[in-house]
N, C-alpha and C positions, 0 to 999 in steps of 0.2 A: 471433313476429312476421315477415312478410317483408320484406325491404330495397328501398327503394325502386326500388336499382338493378336489381332485380329483377322489381319489376312493370313498370318502364320497358321492358325490354328484352323481357316477353313480351307486352306490348300495342302499340309500335309496329308501323305498316308493315314486315315486312320488306324489302320492293323500294326503300322509302324511308330504310333506316336512317341512309346515309351524309347525309341531308338533316336528319336531327333533331340536336338538341342532342347536343356529346359529352358525356356529363355523365359519360362517367369520365376521361376526360382534366381534365374541371376539375377531379375527384375528387385527380388526382395533382398537378396544379398546388395546390390547397389543403394537400396534405404537407407541398410544397417550403415552404409559408406556415408550417407550424406546428411543423416541426423547427427553426427556430429557437428559439421560442417553448417549447419544453417542456427546451432547453437550461438547469442552474443558471447567472441571472448577478448576478452581485455588483454594483452601484452602484458607481464611482472616486469618491473625495473632493469633488470640485465638485458630481457630482452631489446627493451627500448635503447639501453645504450649502448647494445654489439651489434644488433642489428644492422647498419651501415658500414661495420667493421665486415660483415660477412660477404658484402657484396665485390670486395677488392679479392684480386688475383691472386693474393700471398693464402687467401682462407681455403684455398682450391674449392669453390665453388663451381666454376666454369667446368673441369675437367669432369664432374661425377657429372652434369648433365651433357656432356659430347657423351657418355656413356648411355644416356638415357633414362626412364622411369623405370626400368624392366626389362629385364634380359631371358629370353626361352631357350633352355636347353634341349634338345633333344638324345634322347638316348634308344639302344635297343633293348627289347624287352626281353624278361626271363624265357619268354615263348617264340619262335619265330612266326607263330600266325597271328600272334596280336599285332606285329609291325611295329613300328617307332612308338616311344613314348614320351612327351612331353609334360617338362615341369618350366615352372614360372621362377624365377629369383626375383624378388623384389630389391632395386637400388636406389627408390628417392628416399627422404629419411620422412618423407607424409606416409610413401606407400607402405611402410614399417608397421603399420595398424594391425590390428587383428583383422577387423572387417575387410579389411583390401588382401590381407593375406587368404581369407575366406573364401572372398570372391574368385582369388585366381586362380587356387586349388579344383574352386569347382569346375573353373570354366578350362583348366588342365583336364579334369574328368571328363566332361564332357565331348572335348576334342580327338581325347583316347579312346572314348566311347563309340564317337562318329565312324572313326580311321576304323574301329575294328568291323562295326558293325556293315561299315560300306566293303568291305575286302573281304567279310564273309559272303554278303550277298553277290557280289560281283563273280568269286570263284563261284556258287552255285548257278551264276546265270550262264558264265562259261562252261561249266561242268555239260552243261543244259543245251547249250549251243551247238558245242562240240559231238554230243549225241545226236542232233535233229541235222547235224551236216550229213553225217554217217548215214542214217535214215531216210535221208532224202537221194543221198547216192546210193544207193539198196532199192529205192523206191524208181529211180528214173532205170539203171537195169532193168528190175520187174515190167516195167510197161516196154522198156524195149525189147523184152526177150518175148513178153506176150505179143506183141506187135511181130517181131520177126516165126513165130510159133504159126501166127495165123498166115500170114504169108506162104507158110511150108505145107499147112493144113492140105494145099492139092496134091501135093508129090508125091509119087508112088514110094518112093525109097525115102526110110523116116531115118533119118541120123538127127535123134532129140537134143537138143541143147540145154532145156530145164526140163527137172522130173520132179512133180509135184506130189504128196500127198497130202488133201486134205484132211483133218481129224478132228473132230468134235471131245475135248476131253468128257469124260464123265465125272471123272473128279471135280470138276469144275459145278458140280447140278448136286450131288449127292457129298461129296468127302470134304471135310475142310482141312484138310492133311497136309494141300498141295498148295503150295504158297502163291501159286496164279490160281486162284476160282473163277467160275462164273466166265470162262474166256472160251471162246474158238480158237484151233489151234492147228497152225496148217506150218508144215515144216516143207520144204522148198532148198533144191539140191542145186548148186552153179555144176554143170558137168562141162568137161574141155570140149571146143567144138573137134577140137582134131581126132577126138577118140574113137576109135574103131570101134567095127559092129561088135566085136568078139570082145571087147573090155567091156561094153554096155551093157551084153546079156548076161558076162559074169556079175555085176552090179546087181543088175534086177535079180539074178538069183540069190544073192544076199537078204536082200529086202525082206522083211518079216510082213504075215497078213497084218493090216490094219484090225484096229479093235475101236470099241468107243473109249479105251482108257489111253488108244494113243500107242505108239512104238517107236522107239529111236530108229532110225536108219543108219546103218553106218556106209560109206562111201567115200571114195575121194573126192576133194573139191568142200566146196563150202555150205554149210549144212546151215539153214533158218527157218525159225518159228514163228508165223506171224501171229500173235494176240489181239482179239479182236474183243473185249470187254462186252458182257451180256448186259447192256442197260437196260433190258425193257423187254417185256416179254414176250413181245412176237420175235426178237431176235434169238430170246432162251429155245422157245419151240421149232421156230424154223431151224437153228443148231443141232437139235434133237433130230429132230425129222432128217435132216439132211442127211447127218450121221449114221443113222438105221439104213436109208435107202441106198448113202455107200458101201458099208456092207455087205448090204445084200446083193446091189452089183461087183463088189469086186468076190465073195465069193462066186457067184457064177460064172467069171471069166477063166479060160482055161490059161494054161502057160502058154506063151508066144511072145512076139515081138513086143504088144501090147499092153501085157501082163505087170504091173505095180505102177504104172503111171498112168497118172491124171491132168485131166489140164489146169491151167490153175485157171482158178473161180474170177470172172472178172470182178462179181458183186463184192469178193473179199478183198480185193485188192484195192476197190474203189474206198469200202471202209476203211481200211488202211492209210489211205490218201489222206481223208477225212480227219484220221484222228492226227497226221502228221500237221495239215492247215493248221488244226485247231491247237496241238501245241507252238508252232511257230506264233498264232496269234498270243496268247498267253504270253510266250517269253518276251514279245516285242512291249507287249501290256507291261509284266514285271520291269524290263530295261526302262520303260517311259517313266515308272515310279521313282525307279535309281536314281535317273537326272534328276525327277524332282524334285530327291533327297539330298542332291547334292547342291542343287541351287537354292534350294530354302536353308541348309544350313550356312550355308556361306555368306547367305545374306542376314541369317538370324547373328552370327557371329559382328559382322560386320556393326547392326543396329547398335547391340551390347556392349561393344568397345566404344560406337560412337557419342554415347549414352554415359561410359564410364568417363572420358574425356570432357564429356559437358558438366557433368557433375564438378571433377576432380580439380579440369582446369592442367589437367599434366596430358601429355603426348604418346600414349601407349597402343592406341589403334594403329600407328603406320608400323610398328615394332612387332604386333603379335598377330597382324593380320596375315604379314609379310610372310610369318609361317604358318600360315593356317591356311594361305595359299600352297604355299611350298608342300601340304602334309598329302596323306597319299588319296584322301576322298576325292581332293581338288583336283591334285595334278594328273593320275590314274587316266587312262582314255580309252582302256578297253572298253569298255561298257557302251562309251561312245560309238566305237570303230564297231562293236558286234550289234549294236542297233541297226545301223546302216548296212550293212551286211546281210542282216534277219531281212531287213525292208525289200534290198536287194531280189535277195532271192524268194522272197512271195510274191514279189510284181514277178518277176520271170516265169515260177513254176506253176502258179497259184490265178494270176490275174493275167496272162495270157500278155505281158510287157505293157498292162495299162494301170498305171500308178495308180490315177482317181478312182478304178475300180480296187484296185488293191486297198486304197486310203479306205473304202467305204468298209471293210473287215477290220483292220489296222486301227484306227482314228474313226470307229464307228459314231456319228453327229447325234447329239441326244433331241429328243424330239422338243422344240420349243413350245414353251407354255402358252395357247393361246390365251387373249381376254375373253373372246367368245364362249369356250368352257366357261370361265367363270362366270360370264351372264348367262349363259342359260341356267347354273347350277342355282341362280339366284332366283330366276325363272320359274324353275318346274318347285324350288321349296317352297315357293309364294305360292302356287298353285296347290301342291299338295295339302300343306296346312289349311286351305280354303276347304278345300275337298273334303277333308278329314273333322272337318268340324264341322260341314254341311253334311258329311254323313252319321256321324255322333247326335246331331242335333236330331234329322230324323229317325232313325234306330232307337234314340227314347223315347220319342213322339210316339212310336209305333210299339216301342215295348217291348222292344228282340231281344236284347241282353239281358230281360230278368228270371226270372225262376219261372214265369209265367208266360214265356215267349213263344214261338213259334217254335215246335220243335223241327219241322220239315227245315226251315233256313239255320236256324242252328246247326243243323245234323250235317248237312249239307254246303251252305254257302260259306258260313263263319269256318270251317278245318281251311276253305282253301283263302281268305284274309290272313287266316293265322300261318300261312304256312308259306306264303308271302312276305309276310313280316318280319317275321324270323331269319328267312333265308336274307331279305335286305337289312336287317338290321346288325346282322353280323358282315355283310359286307362293309355297311357303314360303319363301323368300328375297326375293319379291315385298315380301311381308308385312315382312321384315325392313326392307326398303328403306322402306317407308312410314313403320317405326318410328324411325330413323334419318334421317329428311327430317323428321318432324315434330319430334324434338328439335333438330335444326339448324336450325328454324324455314326450311326451303327449302317453297318455294308450289308440289308439285308439281300441287296442286288447279289452281291458277291456268294451269301451266305445258301441263296436259293436257285442260285446260278441261272438268274433271269438274261435275258438278253437284253443289253441297256438300249436297245433303240425300238424293244416292242414291249415293255415291262408298261405294266399299268403306273402311272403318277396319283396322287392322293386325289387330285382336281377329276381325274376321269373317274377313280371308284366314286366319286361324291355326285357326279353326273348321271353315273348308271343307276345310282342307288334312287335318286332323288326323280330324274325321269318315268323309272320301272312305278315306283311306289305311286307316283302321278298316274300313270296309268292305268295299274290296278284298284285305287280309289276311286279312282272316276267312272271305271266300268260301274266296281260295286255297286257305288253312288248313282249311277240311273240305273241299276237290276235294283235296288229296294226303292228307289220311285217305283219302277213302273209294279214293283210286288205291292206296295201301299195302295195302290189305285184298285186291284183287286185283280190284275193279270197272273196268271200262274199257269199258263201253255207248256207244253213240251220244249217250244221253243226259248222261250225265257227262260228255263230251268236248266238248259243247256246254257246258258251265257259264261257262269262262271266254267266251265268244262273248256270250252271255245278259250276261255282267259290262258288255262292253263297251256292248254294244246299251242295256244301262239307263241309264249314264252320258251315250250322246247323249240318248235321248228328257228326263232331265231338262235337260242343257242347251238342247233347243231347245222345253222343256215351255213352253206358250204362259199357262197360268194364272199369278197372280200372289202365286207361292210359292216359295222357295228364291230368293231376289236376282233377278228377273226382269228389272229393269232393268239392275243389271251382267251379266248372261248374253246379252242381245238386244245390247247395248251392246260385248261383245265377238264378237258375230257379226255386227254392221255394219263393225266394224274387221277382222275378216278379210275381209270382203265388199272392203273399200276396198284391203287389201291386194293382192286377185286383180285386183281392176279399177284397177292403180295410173294407170293410164297416162290414165286417160276423166277424172280430176279431181284439183283441190287439193289439196297434200299436205299434211297438217298434223302435230305434232309426237307426236301418240299414233300415228298408223298408221305411219310410222317408226321408231317407237321400237317398236313391235310386230312388225315387220318386224324387226328385229335381233332380238327373242328368238327367233324362229321358226326363224334359221338357226344358233343355236346349239343349237337339238331338232331336227336334221337326223336322229339316231339315231331319235330318238324317232318322225318319221314314217316310217322307213324300216320299224319293227316296226307300225306301224300299217296299213301296205301291207300288208305280208305277211299280220297276220292280218285285216285283211277281204279278200284272196283265198283264204286259207284256209277261213275258213267261207262265204264268199257262193259256190266253186267246190264245196263240197262234201266238199271233201276230209277234215275233222274226221268222215265217216261212213266212211271205209275207212281213218283215219288213215295217209294217203301225204301226208305233209309235203314231200315232195320236186315233187310234181305244179307247184306253182306255179313253184318256182325253176327248175324246167326248163323252162320255158316264154319262148322270145323274147318276148312281150310284155310277161310280167314282167318281165324283164330289160331291158326299154326304161323300162318304168314305172319300174324303178331308180334310171338317171338322171336322168329327171324329177321325180321328188322329191328329188335329191341336189340337182337346180340349180335347183330351184322355189322354194326361199327367197332365195338371192341373185340371180335373175333379179328377183323382185315389187323388192327392195328400190333392187337396180340400176335398175329404172325408175322408181321413185318417185323416185332422183339425177336421172332425167333429166329425168322432168316438172318436179323441183323447176329445175334450168336454164334448159326451157322459160319457166318463168314469172317466174323470177329475174334470170335472163341473168349467173349468177355461175358463174367456170369451175370454182370450187373444189369444185362438185356436180360436176362432169366428172371431177375428179380424184377425189372419192371414189364412183362407177361404175367408174374404175378397179381400187378395193379387192375392188367386190364379183366383176366378171369375172376378177380372177385367182383369188382363193376358189371361185369357179364350177368353173374350168380346174382349181384342186385337188382340188376334191372330184369331176370326173369321172375325173380322173385314177388317184383311191384306189378308187373303185367298179370302173375297167378292170380295175387291179392285182388286186382281190378272186376275178375273173372269171378274169385269166391273170397266173399268180405267175411273171412272168419278168422276167428282169434289165433289160431292156427298158423295162418299163411301171413298175421300181421306183424305175428311174434317172427317168425322170419325172414319179414323186411326189415325190420328192425334190427335185428341180428346181424344180416348181410350189410346192410347199409353203414351202420356204424364201422362195423370193419372196414369196407369198401373206402368208409369217409376217413379214418386213420392213417389207413395206406396211402392214400392221393393225397393228402393232408403231410404226409411225410417227404413224398416223390415232390410235390410242389417247393417245399421249403427248401429242402438239402440237395437233390439232385438238379430240379429243371431252375431253378431261380440260383443256387447255388448259394444260399443263406441259412442263418442260424450257425455258424462258424465258431465255435466255443476260441479257438486260439487265434482268430481272428487281428488284426490292429484294427479296423472299424467293431466294433460291439456287437455279437452276436451278426454280424454281416462279413459279408467276403472282401476278401484285401481289394478288390478293384469294385470301382461302384461308378456307373456314368452320371447318376442323378448329384446331384451336389448338397442337397439335403435328404439326410440321410431318413428323417421325420417319414419321409414318403416309403420308406421300405418297411418301417412296421407299419405302418396306416395301409399299406396294402395287404398286408398280410394279415392283419384285422380283417379288412373286407373281403380276402379270399376264405378264411376262415366261415364269416358269417355265410357267403353265397354258399358254400360249402351243405351246408343244413339247409338247403331249402326243401330237399325230400321230406323233412320232418310234416308238410303239410299234406301228404299222403297220410299221416297217422293223426294230425290235428282236424284236418277236417275245413279249417277257417275260411269262411267266404267272405268276401267286402259287400257287404248289406245286402242288397236283391241279389246282386247279379250273379250269372248263371255259371256253374262252376268249372264249365270252361273257359270260362274269363279267367278263372282266378288259376287255373293250369296256364295259361296263356303267358299270366305275369311270371309265374315262377319260372316257364321254359324262358320269357325272357333272360331272367336273373340269371339263367345258366349260361343263355348266349354272351352277356356282359361280363360275366366272372372268365369267359373263355377269351374273349377282347381283352381284357385287363390282363391274365397270364399270358398272352403274347407278348407283349412289349417285355418283360421279363424274361422269356423262356431266349425269347433272339439275343436280349444283352448277354445274357449270362453266353449263348455261342459265340456274341461278337468279339466277346472278351476271353474266349477259350482259341480264337482264332489270332485275336491281338497278343496273345500270349507266348505263340507259336510263331509272330510273328509272319502268318500267313496271309498273302496279300491277292495273289493270284495261285490258280488252280494250278496244280500238278496232273497234266496229262500225258497217263500212260502211252508209252512208243509202243509200235504193232511191230518193230522186227528185234528179236534176238537169236545170236547165233548159236547153235546146240554142240554140245561139245560130241564129239563122236567118239568110237572103242576102237 
């Protein structure tokens, strides 16, 4: 049977862990009470003499028992927001020990903490609920008015009930002085249906011409602004294009009954509806967490008091638990009522009164982990190991990876194998990260904003890695066997290129097979990275951009393989054709720069949006890495003392910069004033030496660039194999870094008790002058 402490830890909300009852500390306090009781105690002569007399009614033992062991006092806190405060008075003679006083003092502290946290969260969710109800009413009115406007569109007499001016705020793209940045703005006015045509014309004359920066519409009635966040580059470009087009259209209009009036855009209204639906889903999730918080804490109080009664033989459970049941967190039903109300509203307005359909959104079921996945992981792992061993033996016999190896093979086939190996090694480490994040209860899905029903589990990642590498090694094993027999036709030389093309086709395959949602999400993230300055940067985007910074050798191999097959060099086996062209050499600089450039642009955009100078300091780190990468590429072309000195200088400066950022900023370590010496205050892993070991390992792996200076080779292996090992070490360092980076992000969320996303609401009232 699983202990309650394990169940409690497994079911609590990770981001709210500090707000739950500290069940483990209370158990430690109980052990302090239990320790004296377990010691053998012989009563003194006076105790043996007078103990029978104490049982008589004359000595008043029974009246004290009638009052119970404890008495819980409830009094009003110093501040109204904190609610009631509970203090326990010990009445029993045994309970007057210091250990018992400490136990009940901590128990009171936990009860007060739970009540205060619950009250604050309840108020927050109630405010969100009220705002969402108002948003829902506005959306219903707008949809009804839009429908009515469509019905009247065929009428010759125009009596408008809605006048809208759709704008796209220039400041959302160019200025961070505005409070609402990166948002499309739609200003709508609700005008009375019974207004005369004269009054309507008077209002239209008062309207100003719309510009990219937007104008304030002065009119009678209600004025609204619809804020649609520009969360994707596509939406940003569309917003700017739409704004420019509307400017041209409005400037070409003449004064008349239609001037200043633009129909409501159905797409914008649809985006607003999606935002409100997402806000309802997050509110429902948060209320569900609050319900879990309430139930688990109630159960924790009951369990710990039951243990107290069992250890001491006293009857404190019924007395204290009665006060716990009457406390605010257990007696308030506002959140429960709001939970039911949110469910009813969602079913009515977003699920066409279909409860089953609504529950798919509000309570999405996680995909069950199939045993078939585990079976195929084992199957393809065995196949991969067998094929890889066979490939290595055949390559060793043929002497392919030595200094005297076949140049054509090493220049054409080996980059393909190296590229796939680095890619799927990185993906395998990501699967290991997912496994560790789940074990340590780091809510990576919330941090990355993954859909719970579509995210990849670690078993899925391992299956993708083992299957893909089995295919890659199997094809290249067959290719090597054919070459070893002396066949060198054009079709045989095209096999590695066909293998790469096959994986690209699978990646962009539009059919709902082979994890389509994950493949397309990956492509969207890559698109967002390339167009970084055009939209607001989120966690998953700059996390993926960091991964690309560790995959520069893989990108260089991809560049070479693409050039080799696109130019048709594989037909003539002229592997030096691409490297001898100036365009290819210039592109090599660009490929080495691009990952760091994209990441630097993300830092610039975050500074633009948030105004924090730390993002500019982070930008400097990637600029230094960019300069070091450029110096290294130049040194590969011209191996002179001058370029070597520049590589050493730039790489040393970049390494120091990166190590400082890794330890202090990304990991949050090396804190001098912390309660954990040289570590941060809050840690996920219990063994502290792991953090110091990780810092040392990260330091060593950061120095892998020294191979560029030392030129050390492993025996007779080709220098490309050595470069592959160094690239693999950088990928391993990045996978190792990923765990601590997300641990730090999780602790920041937990420190602010952020367990659900705060979805921005679309409709806002505009003050009229």
